[in-house]
Steps between C-alpha positions, in 0.01 A plus 500: 500500500844380396645688207243778506597859565199716580511872453168532675518878529515531120181300456318657795572848360380385159177365652438829684581710195276297272213539747287229342494120492796295613864478399707182514874540474824321560869517427663160531826319441458278192707229671204452735275415203406654168261794467202268442579309821505828694186622320314191619624550857347849489159396367551525123489222245834324511508369142693665219208430265288756690722787389631660181835668453487881486767761435640726771314792342171308518577394857520867601177571307321219684606642837404854393155387384436330834612812687284732289159335548339198662408216266150431631339840439783697336487756781785739441759481777745757360602669175674311223821700559498428875437131437784486244746657746393265780522199268854590394602531867339167590662332201844635596463386863342160451632380164860628506714239328205313348519441126197278431144601586162326503139605539161336461351679200410841364295636794787724607577599142164654420341176381239280659651152456666329794531167672436539872810430709312525834153449640427874468243626250769703321875463528809591307859575570855418415736216586868567435801272480870582515817321598485622862130548568149414400237759576129567487255786522141383456178702528166350599156664485152372583174621352 
């Protein structure tokens, strides 16, 4: 795809480390389309109205929550401390230079409200936007 830079190894490692569900991810040049355009190309809802702005701190929390347990049955995948470390690493790799973040509700923040962004039973993640990249890490689980 024109304007898209894949760091496939980053997302494949994340998928293996999570060990549950699926992970969608991309790092793209915003000149090739905004983050919602790229989200749609990767199977997520491509409308801004499907997402709410979140802080960088909450973006890391969303990633950590998805790495700690699956959303369907809340099976523990790793300790809270391990998930927090992994989430910080993922955030640094994928969202470097991003200053605006979006998610689809409170599922990754300990709540139970969310607007599905995919066809999966449960999904949450983070979209990030910066002057030189737009990025995504999205977690999908089925019951």
